[in-house]
C-alpha positions in Angstrom: 16.1 11.7 -2.9 12.3 11.9 -3.4 9.5 11.1 -1.0 9.5 7.4 -2.0 12.7 5.3 -2.0 14.1 4.1 -5.3 13.4 0.5 -4.4 9.7 1.3 -3.8 9.4 3.0 -7.1 11.0 0.1 -8.9 8.8 -2.4 -7.1 5.7 -0.3 -8.0 6.6 -0.5 -11.7 7.2 -4.2 -11.4 3.8 -4.7 -9.8 2.2 -2.9 -12.7 4.0 -5.1 -15.2 3.0 -8.2 -13.4 -0.5 -7.9 -14.7 0.7 -8.1 -18.2 -1.8 -5.5 -19.4 -1.1 -3.0 -22.2 -1.3 0.2 -20.2 -2.3 3.4 -22.0 -4.8 6.2 -21.5 -5.1 8.2 -18.3 -2.9 7.6 -15.3 -3.4 9.1 -11.8 -0.7 9.3 -9.1 -2.3 10.1 -5.7 0.3 11.7 -3.4 2.5 12.6 -6.3 5.1 14.5 -4.3 8.1 15.5 -6.4 6.8 13.5 -9.4 9.4 10.7 -9.1 6.9 7.9 -9.8 5.2 9.8 -12.6 8.6 10.1 -14.3 9.2 6.4 -14.0 5.7 5.4 -15.2 5.7 7.7 -18.3 9.1 6.3 -19.3 7.6 2.8 -19.4 4.0 3.3 -20.5 2.2 5.6 -23.0 -0.1 7.3 -20.6 -1.4 10.8 -19.8 -0.4 11.5 -16.2 -2.5 13.3 -13.6 -1.1 14.3 -10.3 -3.1 14.6 -7.0 -1.7 15.8 -3.7 -2.4 18.0 -0.7 -0.1 20.7 -2.1 1.4 21.6 -5.5 4.5 23.0 -3.9 6.4 19.7 -4.0 6.1 18.9 -7.7 9.4 19.2 -9.6 8.2 18.2 -13.1 7.9 21.5 -14.9 5.0 20.5 -17.2 3.0 18.6 -14.6 0.0 20.3 -12.9 -1.2 19.1 -9.5 -4.8 18.8 -8.4 -4.9 19.8 -4.7 -7.1 17.5 -2.7 -7.3 16.8 1.0 -8.3 13.1 0.9 -9.3 13.3 4.6 -12.0 15.8 3.7 -12.6 15.6 0.0 -13.4 13.1 -2.8 -11.3 12.7 -5.9 -12.3 15.4 -8.4 -12.6 13.1 -11.4 -15.3 11.4 -13.4 -16.3 7.8 -12.9 -14.3 5.2 -14.9 -11.7 7.7 -16.0 -8.3 6.2 -15.3 -6.6 3.1 -16.6 -4.0 3.1 -13.9 -3.9 4.6 -10.3 -0.9 4.5 -8.0 -1.1 5.3 -4.3 2.4 5.1 -2.8 3.3 6.0 0.8 -0.1 7.7 1.2 -2.7 5.3 2.7 -1.0 5.3 6.1 -1.8 9.1 6.3 -5.5 8.7 5.7 -8.3 8.7 8.3 -10.8 6.7 6.3 -8.8 4.6 3.9 -11.7 2.2 3.2 -13.7 5.2 2.0 -10.8 6.4 -0.1 -10.5 3.0 -1.7 -14.1 3.1 -2.7 -13.5 6.5 -4.4 -10.5 5.1 -6.2 -12.6 2.2 -7.4 -15.1 4.7 -8.8 -12.6 6.7 -10.9 -10.8 3.6 -12.2 -11.9 2.1 -15.5 -13.0 -1.6 -15.6 -9.9 -3.6 -16.3 -7.8 -0.8 -14.7 -4.9 -1.4 -12.3 -4.4 0.0 -8.8 -1.0 -0.3 -7.0 -0.6 0.7 -3.4 2.5 0.9 -1.2 2.6 1.2 2.6 5.1 0.4 5.4 5.0 -3.3 6.2 4.1 -3.5 9.9 4.5 -7.3 9.9 8.2 -7.7 9.3 10.3 -9.1 12.2 11.8 -5.8 13.1 8.3 -4.2 13.4 6.9 -7.1 15.4 9.8 -6.9 17.9 9.3 -3.2 18.2 5.6 -3.6 18.9 6.2 -6.4 21.4 8.6 -4.3 23.5 7.4 -0.7 22.8 3.7 -1.1 21.7 4.3 0.8 18.4 4.9 -0.7 14.9 8.0 0.3 13.0 7.5 3.8 11.4 4.4 4.3 13.6 5.5 6.1 16.7 3.8 8.3 19.3 2.0 11.2 17.8 1.7 14.7 19.2 -1.8 15.6 20.2 -3.5 18.6 18.5 -0.8 18.9 15.9 -1.5 18.5 12.2 1.5 16.7 10.6 -0.3 14.1 8.7 1.8 14.5 5.6 5.1 13.6 7.2 6.5 10.3 8.5 5.4 11.6 11.9 1.9 11.8 10.5 1.6 8.0 9.9 -1.8 7.7 11.6 -3.1 4.4 10.1 -0.9 1.2 10.4 -2.5 -1.3 8.0 -1.5 -4.9 7.9 -1.7 -6.8 4.6 -4.8 -8.8 5.5 -6.9 -5.7 6.3 -5.7 -4.0 3.2 -6.5 -7.0 1.0 -9.9 -7.4 2.8 -10.7 -3.7 2.1 -9.8 -4.0 -1.6 -11.8 -7.2 -2.0 -14.8 -5.7 -0.2 -14.7 -2.7 -2.5 -14.8 -5.0 -5.5 -11.2 -5.3 -6.6 -9.9 -8.6 -7.9 -6.5 -10.3 -8.4 -5.2 -8.8 -5.1 -1.6 -9.8 -4.5 1.4 -8.6 -2.6 5.1 -8.2 -3.0 7.8 -6.2 -1.2 10.4 -3.6 -2.2 13.4 -5.1 -0.4 14.3 -7.5 2.5 15.4 -5.9 5.7 18.8 -7.0 7.1 17.6 -6.8 10.7 14.5 -8.9 9.9 16.7 -11.5 8.2 18.8 -11.7 11.4 15.8 -11.9 13.7 14.2 -14.6 11.5 17.0 -17.0 12.5 15.7 -17.0 16.1 12.0 -16.4 15.5 11.1 -18.5 12.4 10.3 -21.7 14.3 8.2 -20.0 17.1 6.3 -17.9 14.5 5.5 -20.9 12.4 4.4 -23.1 15.3 2.2 -20.4 16.9 0.8 -19.3 13.5 -0.2 -22.8 12.6 -1.9 -23.4 16.0 -3.8 -20.1 15.8 -4.8 -20.8 12.2 -6.4 -24.1 13.1 -8.2 -22.6 16.0 -9.5 -19.7 13.9 -10.6 -22.1 11.1 -12.1 -24.9 13.2 -13.4 -23.3 16.4 -14.2 -19.7 15.4 -14.7 -20.4 11.7 -13.2 -17.0 10.7 -11.1 -18.6 7.9 -12.8 -19.9 4.7 -11.6 -20.8 1.2 -11.8 -17.1 0.1 -9.7 -15.4 2.8 -7.4 -18.3 3.6 -4.7 -17.2 1.2 -4.5 -13.7 2.7 -4.3 -15.2 6.3 -1.5 -17.6 5.3 0.5 -14.8 3.7 0.5 -12.8 7.0 3.3 -15.1 8.3 5.0 -15.9 5.0 8.6 -14.9 4.3 7.7 -11.9 2.2 5.8 -10.2 5.1 8.3 -11.4 7.7 11.2 -9.8 5.8 9.9 -7.1 3.6 10.3 -3.4 4.3 7.4 -2.0 2.3 4.3 -3.7 1.0 3.5 -3.3 -2.7 -0.1 -4.4 -3.2 -1.7 -4.6 -6.7 -5.3 -5.3 -7.8 -7.6 -4.9 -10.8 -11.1 -3.4 -11.1 -13.1 -6.1 -12.9 
């Protein structure tokens, strides 16, 4: 099995297809790992693949070179407006300055190009319960100090909820930001039976207070706020977020 689960790979492909854009030209997979997603993408689209990762020792595609980049220290080594498609799967949770990284991805993506990101969904019922009783989101546990394992599951250093990811993408300049999931979690489905009503009641009360008293919710961000407590985010294992550079 590769670094990304098969359901995540399929959901990433489906997200690309959702935009109904004829994909061709240059394609960049950031955090390419074994090359599983590259294999899937080139089987569906006529693109020239580029791989970028912190090491070239993982790649299993014999004819695929890997550009070695530490995104916590370096910029992407590509020209402006170079790629028609960029994928960033299971990577952003490892990055120290993900907003800065998104700006750099925006730079190398062509106008009209697509970006698809996947990251663990910290807002599903299972993760919310874990945070309530343990103080850590699902897949984001205690980290050892002074130990550099940022490229493993133990190196998940940046839990990002959907709203803040959507906000970051929008602030950078991306449009048509939308979210889907790779699969529903059985535990979250079970938990939803007991928590659906309390979540909806409290979320609606908090929504009204934020909009009317604090005025933090407007016509632009309202959609993202409402999605935070929608069924997709309450049940989904992994977020699949897509957007377009205008």
